[in-house]
GUDOKE-436415 format. One record per atom (N, C-alpha, C): residue in three letters; atom name; x, y, z. Coordinates in steps of 0.2 Angstrom, whole numbers, plus 2048, in hexadecimal, padded with zeros to 3 digits. Example, Ala and Ser with C-alpha at 12.3 -4.5 7.8 and 13.67 -1.06 7.14 Angstrom:
  res  atom   c1   c2   c3
  ala     N  842  7E4  827
  ala    CA  83E  7EA  827
  ala     C  842  7F0  827
  ser     N  840  7F5  823
  ser    CA  844  7FB  824
  ser     C  840  800  827
//
This chain:
  res  atom   c1   c2   c3
  met     N  802  79B  814
  met    CA  802  79A  81B
  met     C  800  7A1  81E
  ala     N  7FB  7A0  822
  ala    CA  7F8  7A7  825
  ala     C  7FD  7A9  82B
  glu     N  7FE  7B0  82B
  glu    CA  802  7B2  831
  glu     C  7FE  7B2  837
  lys     N  802  7B1  83C
  lys    CA  7FE  7B1  843
  lys     C  7FC  7B8  845
  pro     N  7F8  7B9  84A
  pro    CA  7F6  7BF  84C
  pro     C  7FC  7C3  84F
  val     N  7FB  7CA  84E
  val    CA  800  7CE  850
  val     C  802  7CD  858
  glu     N  7FD  7CC  85C
  glu    CA  7FD  7CB  863
  glu     C  802  7C5  865
  gln     N  802  7C1  860
  gln    CA  806  7BA  862
  gln     C  80D  7BB  85F
  met     N  80F  7C0  85B
  met    CA  816  7C1  858
  met     C  81B  7C4  85D
  thr     N  821  7C2  85C
  thr    CA  826  7C6  85F
  thr     C  828  7CC  85C
  leu     N  82B  7D1  85F
  leu    CA  82D  7D7  85B
  leu     C  831  7D5  855
  arg     N  836  7D1  855
  arg    CA  83A  7CF  850
  arg     C  835  7CD  84A
  glu     N  830  7C8  84B
  glu    CA  82B  7C6  846
  glu     C  827  7CC  843
  met     N  826  7D1  848
  met    CA  822  7D6  845
  met     C  826  7DB  840
  phe     N  82D  7DB  842
  phe    CA  831  7DF  83E
  phe     C  832  7DC  837
  val     N  833  7D5  837
  val    CA  834  7D2  831
  val     C  82E  7D2  82D
  ala     N  828  7D1  830
  ala    CA  822  7D1  82C
  ala     C  820  7D8  829
  ser     N  822  7DD  82D
  ser    CA  821  7E4  82B
  ser     C  825  7E6  825
  glu     N  82C  7E4  826
  glu    CA  830  7E5  820
  glu     C  82E  7E2  81A
  arg     N  82B  7DB  81A
  arg    CA  829  7D8  814
  arg     C  823  7DC  811
  leu     N  81E  7DE  816
  leu    CA  818  7E1  813
  leu     C  81A  7E8  810
  leu     N  81F  7EB  813
  leu    CA  822  7F2  810
  leu     C  825  7F1  809
  arg     N  829  7EC  809
  arg    CA  82C  7EA  802
  arg     C  826  7E9  7FD
  glu     N  821  7E5  7FF
  glu    CA  81C  7E3  7FA
  glu     C  818  7E9  7F8
  leu     N  817  7EE  7FD
  leu    CA  813  7F4  7FB
  leu     C  817  7F9  7F7
  ile     N  81E  7F9  7F8
  ile    CA  822  7FD  7F4
  ile     C  822  7FB  7ED
  asp     N  823  7F4  7EC
  asp    CA  823  7F1  7E6
  asp     C  81D  7F2  7E2
  his     N  817  7F1  7E6
  his    CA  810  7F2  7E3
  his     C  810  7FA  7E0
  leu     N  812  7FE  7E5
  leu    CA  811  805  7E3
  leu     C  815  807  7DD
  glu     N  81B  805  7DD
  glu    CA  820  807  7D7
  glu     C  81E  803  7D1
  lys     N  81C  7FD  7D1
  lys    CA  81B  7F9  7CB
  lys     C  814  7F9  7C9
  ser     N  80F  7FB  7CD
  ser    CA  808  7FA  7CB
  ser     C  804  800  7CC
  phe     N  804  803  7D2
  phe    CA  7FF  808  7D4
  phe     C  801  80F  7D1
  asn     N  808  811  7D2
  asn    CA  80A  817  7CF
  asn     C  80A  817  7C7
  pro     N  80C  812  7C4
  pro    CA  80B  812  7BC
  pro     C  803  813  7BA
  arg     N  7FF  810  7BE
  arg    CA  7F8  810  7BC
  arg     C  7F5  817  7BD
  ile     N  7F8  81A  7C3
  ile    CA  7F6  821  7C4
  ile     C  7F8  826  7BE
  his     N  7FE  825  7BC
  his    CA  801  828  7B6
  his     C  7FD  827  7B0
  asp     N  7FB  821  7AF
  asp    CA  7F8  820  7A9
  asp     C  7F1  823  7A9
  leu     N  7EE  824  7AF
  leu    CA  7E7  827  7AF
  leu     C  7E8  82F  7AE
  glu     N  7EE  831  7B1
  glu    CA  7EF  838  7B0
  glu     C  7F0  83A  7A9
  val     N  7F4  836  7A6
  val    CA  7F5  837  79F
  val     C  7EE  837  79B
  leu     N  7EA  832  79C
  leu    CA  7E4  831  799
  leu     C  7DF  837  799
  ile     N  7DF  83A  79F
  ile    CA  7DA  83F  7A1
  ile     C  7DD  846  7A0
  ser     N  7E4  847  79F
  ser    CA  7E7  84D  79F
  ser     C  7E4  852  799
  pro     N  7E2  858  79A
  pro    CA  7E0  85C  795
  pro     C  7E6  85E  790
  val     N  7EC  85E  792
  val    CA  7F1  85F  78E
  val     C  7F2  85A  788
  gln     N  7F0  854  789
  gln    CA  7F1  84F  784
  gln     C  7EB  84F  77F
  gln     N  7E6  853  781
  gln    CA  7E0  853  77C
  gln     C  7E1  859  777
  thr     N  7E0  857  771
  thr    CA  7E0  85C  76C
  thr     C  7DA  85C  768
  asp     N  7D9  860  763
  asp    CA  7D3  860  75E
  asp     C  7D3  859  75B
  glu     N  7D9  857  759
  glu    CA  7D9  850  755
  glu     C  7D8  84A  75A
  gln     N  7DA  84B  760
  gln    CA  7D9  846  765
  gln     C  7D4  848  76A
  pro     N  7CE  845  76A
  pro    CA  7C9  847  76E
  pro     C  7CA  844  775
  pro     N  7C6  846  77A
  pro    CA  7C7  844  781
  pro     C  7C6  83C  782
  pro     N  7C8  839  786
  pro    CA  7C7  832  787
  pro     C  7BF  830  788
  gln     N  7BD  82B  786
  gln    CA  7B6  829  788
  gln     C  7B5  827  78F
  asp     N  7AF  828  792
  asp    CA  7AE  827  799
  asp     C  7B0  820  79B
  val     N  7AE  81B  796
  val    CA  7AF  814  798
  val     C  7B7  813  798
  thr     N  7BB  816  795
  thr    CA  7C2  815  795
  thr     C  7C5  818  79C
  val     N  7C2  81E  79E
  val    CA  7C4  821  7A4
  val     C  7C2  81C  7AA
  arg     N  7BC  81A  7AA
  arg    CA  7B9  815  7AF
  arg     C  7BD  80F  7AF
  ser     N  7BF  80C  7AA
  ser    CA  7C3  806  7A9
  ser     C  7CA  807  7AD
  gln     N  7CD  80D  7AB
  gln    CA  7D3  80F  7AE
  gln     C  7D3  810  7B6
  val     N  7CD  813  7B8
  val    CA  7CC  814  7BF
  val     C  7CB  80D  7C3
  ala     N  7C7  809  7C0
  ala    CA  7C6  802  7C2
  ala     C  7CC  7FE  7C4
  ile     N  7D1  7FF  7BF
  ile    CA  7D7  7FB  7BF
  ile     C  7DB  7FF  7C5
  leu     N  7DB  805  7C6
  leu    CA  7DE  809  7CB
  leu     C  7DB  807  7D2
  leu     N  7D5  806  7D2
  leu    CA  7D1  804  7D9
  leu     C  7D3  7FD  7DB
  ala     N  7D4  7F9  7D6
  ala    CA  7D6  7F2  7D7
  ala     C  7DD  7F2  7DA
  ser     N  7E1  7F6  7D7
  ser    CA  7E8  7F6  7DA
  ser     C  7E8  7F9  7E1
  asp     N  7E3  7FE  7E3
  asp    CA  7E3  800  7EA
  asp     C  7E0  7FB  7EE
  asp     N  7DB  7F7  7EC
  asp    CA  7D8  7F1  7EF
  asp     C  7DE  7EC  7F2
  phe     N  7E3  7EB  7ED
  phe    CA  7E8  7E7  7EF
  phe     C  7EC  7EA  7F5
  ala     N  7EE  7F0  7F4
  ala    CA  7F2  7F4  7F9
  ala     C  7EF  7F5  800
  glu     N  7E9  7F7  800
  glu    CA  7E5  7F9  806
  glu     C  7E6  7F4  80C
  pro     N  7E5  7EE  80B
  pro    CA  7E5  7E9  811
  pro     C  7ED  7E9  813
  arg     N  7F1  7E9  80F
  arg    CA  7F8  7E9  811
  arg     C  7FA  7EF  815
  tyr     N  7F7  7F5  813
  tyr    CA  7F9  7FB  817
  tyr     C  7F6  7FA  81E
  arg     N  7F0  7F8  81E
  arg    CA  7ED  7F6  825
  arg     C  7F1  7F2  829
  arg     N  7F3  7EC  826
  arg    CA  7F7  7E7  82A
  arg     C  7FE  7EB  82C
  leu     N  801  7EE  828
  leu    CA  807  7F2  82A
  leu     C  806  7F7  82F
  asp     N  800  7FA  82F
  asp    CA  7FF  7FF  835
  asp     C  7FE  7FB  83B
  glu     N  7FB  7F5  83B
  glu    CA  7FA  7F1  841
  glu     C  801  7EF  843
  phe     N  805  7ED  83F
  phe    CA  80C  7EB  841
  phe     C  80F  7F1  844
  leu     N  80F  7F6  841
  leu    CA  813  7FC  844
  leu     C  810  7FE  84B
  gly     N  80A  7FE  84C
  gly    CA  807  800  852
  gly     C  809  7FB  858
  ala     N  809  7F4  856
  ala    CA  80B  7EF  85A
  ala     C  813  7F0  85C
  ile     N  817  7F1  857
  ile    CA  81E  7F2  858
  ile     C  81F  7F8  85D
  asp     N  81B  7FD  85C
  asp    CA  81C  803  860
  asp     C  81B  801  867
  lys     N  815  7FE  868
  lys    CA  813  7FC  86F
  lys     C  818  7F7  872
  gly     N  81A  7F2  86E
  gly    CA  81F  7ED  870
  gly     C  826  7F0  872
  ser     N  828  7F5  86E
  ser    CA  82E  7F8  86F
  ser     C  82E  7FC  876
  gln     N  828  800  877
  gln    CA  828  804  87D
  gln     C  828  7FF  883
  arg     N  824  7F9  882
  arg    CA  824  7F5  888
  arg     C  82B  7F2  889
  ala     N  82F  7F0  884
  ala    CA  836  7EE  885
  ala     C  83A  7F3  888
  ile     N  83A  7F9  886
  ile    CA  83E  7FF  889
  ile     C  83C  800  890
  ser     N  835  800  892
  ser    CA  834  801  899
  ser     C  836  7FB  89D
  glu     N  836  7F5  89B
  glu    CA  839  7EF  89F
  glu     C  840  7F0  8A0
  ile     N  844  7F2  89B
  ile    CA  84B  7F3  89C
  ile     C  84D  7F9  8A1
  ser     N  849  7FE  8A0
  ser    CA  84A  804  8A5
  ser     C  848  802  8AC
  arg     N  844  7FD  8AD
  arg    CA  842  7FB  8B4
  arg     C  848  7F7  8B7
  thr     N  84C  7F4  8B3
  thr    CA  851  7F0  8B6
  thr     C  857  7F4  8B8
//
């Protein structure tokens, strides 16, 4: 089910959706993105390379980077949507505060 546009959501709905997105992003970073960065760092680290163990082949590095970029492709739209929610929450909160202070 598609989410309705931010403009049509209540502040409560925006908070709930933001929390869901944030949890999804945290889970993705902890379980997918960060481990992939670590694997790439280990792969290209000069400390890991010895005379007996040559540097990794370009195709191996490219493959690891492609996996990392695919992981970023998953996260990027979620970051943008979260940013959209946070901006709308800020505006909606300011509007609610100003309405309260007028009464």
